[in-house]
C-alpha positions as CSV (number, residue, x, y, z in Angstrom):
1,M,-2.2,-11.7,29.3
2,P,-1.0,-8.2,30.3
3,A,-3.0,-5.4,28.7
4,R,-0.1,-4.3,26.5
5,A,0.4,-7.8,25.1
6,E,-3.5,-8.2,24.7
7,E,-3.7,-5.1,22.6
8,I,-0.9,-6.0,20.5
9,T,-2.1,-9.5,19.9
10,S,-5.6,-8.2,19.2
11,L,-4.0,-5.7,16.5
12,L,-2.2,-8.5,15.0
13,A,-5.3,-10.6,14.5
14,R,-6.6,-8.0,12.3
15,V,-3.6,-8.3,9.9
16,P,-4.4,-10.0,6.7
17,A,-0.9,-11.6,6.5
18,F,-1.7,-13.1,10.1
19,E,-5.3,-14.0,9.6
20,E,-4.6,-17.8,9.7
21,L,-2.6,-17.7,13.1
22,G,-4.3,-19.0,16.4
23,L,-3.9,-17.1,19.7
24,P,-0.8,-19.0,20.6
25,E,1.1,-18.0,17.3
26,L,-0.2,-14.5,17.8
27,S,1.1,-14.3,21.3
28,A,4.4,-15.4,19.8
29,V,4.8,-12.8,17.4
30,A,3.5,-10.2,19.7
31,A,6.2,-11.1,22.0
32,V,8.9,-9.9,19.3
33,A,7.0,-6.9,18.1
34,V,8.6,-3.6,19.0
35,P,6.6,-0.3,19.2
36,R,8.1,2.5,17.2
37,S,7.0,6.1,16.4
38,F,7.5,8.5,13.5
39,A,6.9,12.0,13.1
40,P,4.9,13.3,10.1
41,G,7.0,13.2,6.8
42,E,9.6,11.1,8.5
43,A,10.7,8.0,6.5
44,V,10.1,4.6,7.9
45,F,12.5,3.3,5.1
46,R,13.6,4.5,1.9
47,E,13.5,2.9,-1.6
48,G,16.9,1.0,-2.0
49,D,17.2,0.4,1.6
50,A,17.9,-3.3,3.1
51,S,14.7,-5.2,3.8
52,D,15.0,-6.5,7.4
53,T,11.9,-5.2,9.1
54,C,8.1,-5.5,8.6
55,Y,5.6,-3.1,10.2
56,V,2.0,-3.0,11.4
57,V,0.2,0.3,11.9
58,R,-1.2,0.9,15.4
59,D,-2.2,4.5,14.9
60,G,-1.8,7.2,12.3
61,R,-1.3,6.7,8.5
62,A,1.7,5.9,6.4
63,R,2.0,6.2,2.6
64,A,4.2,4.3,0.1
65,I,5.8,6.6,-2.4
66,R,8.1,6.5,-5.5
67,E,10.4,9.3,-6.2
68,H,11.6,10.8,-9.6
69,A,15.1,12.1,-10.0
70,D,13.5,15.7,-10.4
71,G,11.8,15.5,-7.0
72,R,8.2,14.6,-8.0
73,Q,6.6,11.8,-6.1
74,I,3.7,9.5,-6.7
75,T,1.7,7.8,-4.0
76,L,1.5,4.2,-4.5
77,A,-0.6,3.1,-1.3
78,T,-1.7,4.3,1.8
79,F,-1.7,2.4,5.2
80,G,-4.0,2.8,8.4
81,P,-4.4,0.8,11.6
82,G,-4.3,-2.9,11.0
83,D,-2.3,-2.6,7.7
84,I,1.1,-4.3,7.3
85,F,3.8,-2.9,5.0
86,G,7.4,-4.4,4.2
87,E,6.1,-7.8,4.8
88,L,8.4,-9.7,2.4
89,A,11.1,-8.8,5.0
90,M,9.7,-11.9,6.8
91,F,11.1,-14.1,4.2
92,D,14.0,-12.4,2.5
93,D,16.4,-9.4,2.3
94,E,15.6,-7.8,-0.9
95,L,16.0,-4.2,-1.3
96,R,12.9,-2.0,-0.7
97,S,11.1,-1.3,-3.9
98,A,9.4,2.1,-2.7
99,T,9.8,4.6,0.3
100,V,7.4,4.5,3.1
101,E,6.8,7.9,5.1
102,A,4.4,8.8,7.8
103,A,1.7,10.9,6.6
104,E,0.9,11.9,10.1
105,E,2.0,11.1,13.5
106,L,2.5,7.1,13.2
107,E,2.7,4.5,15.7
108,V,3.8,1.0,14.4
109,L,4.9,-2.4,15.5
110,A,8.2,-3.5,14.1
111,I,8.9,-7.0,13.5
112,L,12.5,-8.0,12.5
113,G,12.8,-10.5,9.7
114,D,15.3,-12.5,11.7
115,D,12.7,-12.9,14.5
116,M,9.9,-14.1,12.1
117,R,12.2,-16.4,10.6
118,R,13.3,-18.0,14.0
119,L,9.6,-18.1,14.9
120,M,8.9,-20.1,11.6
121,R,11.9,-22.5,12.3
122,E,10.7,-23.1,15.8
123,H,7.0,-23.2,15.1
124,A,6.2,-25.0,11.8
125,D,2.4,-24.0,12.1
126,I,3.4,-20.3,12.0
127,A,5.4,-20.8,8.7
128,V,2.7,-23.0,7.2
129,K,-0.2,-20.5,8.1
130,L,1.9,-17.4,7.0
131,A,2.4,-19.3,3.6
132,V,-1.3,-19.9,3.2
133,S,-2.2,-16.2,3.9
134,L,0.6,-14.9,1.4
135,V,-0.5,-17.4,-1.3
136,R,-4.2,-16.1,-0.9
137,R,-3.0,-12.5,-1.3
138,L,-0.8,-13.3,-4.2
139,R,-3.8,-15.2,-5.8
140,A,-5.9,-12.1,-5.4
141,A,-3.3,-10.0,-6.9
142,N,-3.0,-12.4,-9.8
143,E,-6.8,-12.1,-10.4
144,R,-6.6,-8.4,-10.6
145,L,-3.8,-8.6,-13.1
146,A,-5.9,-10.9,-15.0
147,R,-9.0,-8.7,-15.0
148,Q,-6.7,-5.9,-16.0
149,S,-5.3,-7.9,-19.1
150,F,-8.8,-8.0,-20.6
151,Q,-9.4,-4.2,-20.0
152,T,-8.9,-1.5,-22.5
153,V,-6.2,1.3,-21.8
154,Q,-9.1,3.6,-20.8
155,S,-10.5,1.3,-18.5
156,R,-7.1,0.7,-16.7
157,V,-6.2,4.3,-16.4
158,A,-9.8,5.1,-15.0
159,T,-9.4,2.2,-12.5
160,V,-5.8,3.4,-11.4
161,L,-7.3,7.1,-11.0
162,G,-10.2,5.7,-9.0
163,Q,-7.6,4.0,-6.6
164,L,-5.5,7.1,-6.2
165,V,-8.6,9.0,-5.4
166,E,-9.4,6.6,-2.7
167,Q,-5.9,6.7,-1.5
168,A,-6.3,10.7,-1.4
169,R,-9.5,10.4,0.7
170,K,-8.2,8.2,3.2
171,D,-5.5,11.1,3.7
172,G,-8.1,13.6,4.1
173,A,-9.3,14.6,0.5
174,G,-13.0,15.4,0.2
175,G,-15.5,14.0,-2.0
176,R,-14.9,16.0,-5.1
177,D,-12.1,18.1,-6.6
178,V,-9.6,15.6,-5.4
179,S,-5.9,16.4,-6.2
180,I,-3.5,13.9,-7.0
181,T,0.3,14.2,-7.5
182,A,1.0,12.1,-10.6
183,T,2.4,12.7,-14.0
184,Q,0.8,11.2,-17.4
185,A,4.0,9.0,-17.3
186,D,3.2,7.7,-13.7
187,L,-0.4,6.9,-14.7
188,A,0.7,5.1,-17.7
189,K,3.1,2.9,-15.8
190,L,0.6,2.2,-13.0
191,A,-2.1,1.2,-15.8
192,G,0.5,-0.7,-17.8
193,S,0.0,1.4,-21.1
194,S,1.9,3.6,-23.2
195,R,2.3,7.3,-22.2
196,E,0.7,8.4,-25.4
197,S,-2.3,6.2,-25.0
198,A,-2.8,7.4,-21.3
199,S,-2.4,10.8,-22.5
200,R,-5.0,10.6,-25.1
201,F,-7.6,9.2,-22.7
202,L,-6.8,11.9,-19.9
203,A,-7.5,14.6,-22.7
204,V,-11.0,12.8,-23.0
205,L,-11.6,13.0,-19.4
206,E,-10.4,16.7,-19.3
207,R,-12.8,17.6,-22.2
208,A,-15.7,16.1,-20.4
209,G,-14.8,17.9,-17.2
210,V,-14.0,15.0,-15.0
211,I,-10.4,16.1,-14.5
212,S,-8.2,19.0,-15.0
213,Q,-4.2,18.6,-15.5
214,G,-1.3,20.6,-14.3
215,R,2.2,20.2,-14.3
216,G,2.9,16.8,-12.3
217,R,-0.5,16.7,-10.8
218,L,-4.2,16.5,-11.7
219,T,-7.4,17.2,-10.1
220,V,-10.3,14.9,-10.4
221,H,-13.5,17.0,-10.2
222,D,-16.0,14.3,-10.5
223,P,-14.6,10.9,-9.1
224,A,-17.8,9.0,-9.5
225,A,-17.9,9.7,-13.3
226,L,-14.6,7.5,-13.5
227,D,-16.9,4.4,-13.0
228,G,-18.4,5.1,-16.4
229,Y,-15.2,4.3,-18.1
230,V,-14.4,1.1,-16.2
231,Y,-15.6,-2.1,-17.7
């Protein structure tokens, strides 16, 4: 196997969505994967775009963001080497639900949805194994949602803050005084609570010195303290 094809196949083997595929199936996917590059700040795709391609990160980092009409943004997730995003394009052409942009120099493998659907028609094993992997991921997501349904608002908001801290750290933030771009409304939406309830809890955290709030952003001074509010 040529070095480039071997490297691509090895990378695809690390992708959760492809974890069930064997070497022949991975090689078939590698054959339709196209290398692409993006400069820091460049959009891979934007919210509302047609969904026709999924991407696997080779090098660098990307982030998924949602934008407000007034220009403010919130980071929903970050992606590094071995991560996949836009993977639902393998199955349908729904519009993108978020913008993904390069957080730094970004190298990806682009896989057209049409190519993946052709492979699934030609190789039934690929279709079955992809379905198994995606069902497992969906089950894990449902379990997270179920756990959240039994959590208090305070616990859910603290969990969301912890997740945003981890994403910021992946982007280079330090261990303490982690700055997060998010409004109270953003946090409430991510935590599945009302803005008023989220605001009251954030005020509790601020009085405790765990966070400080500014316009459209907040700083988590003591990320470890958030664990004390999660149960």
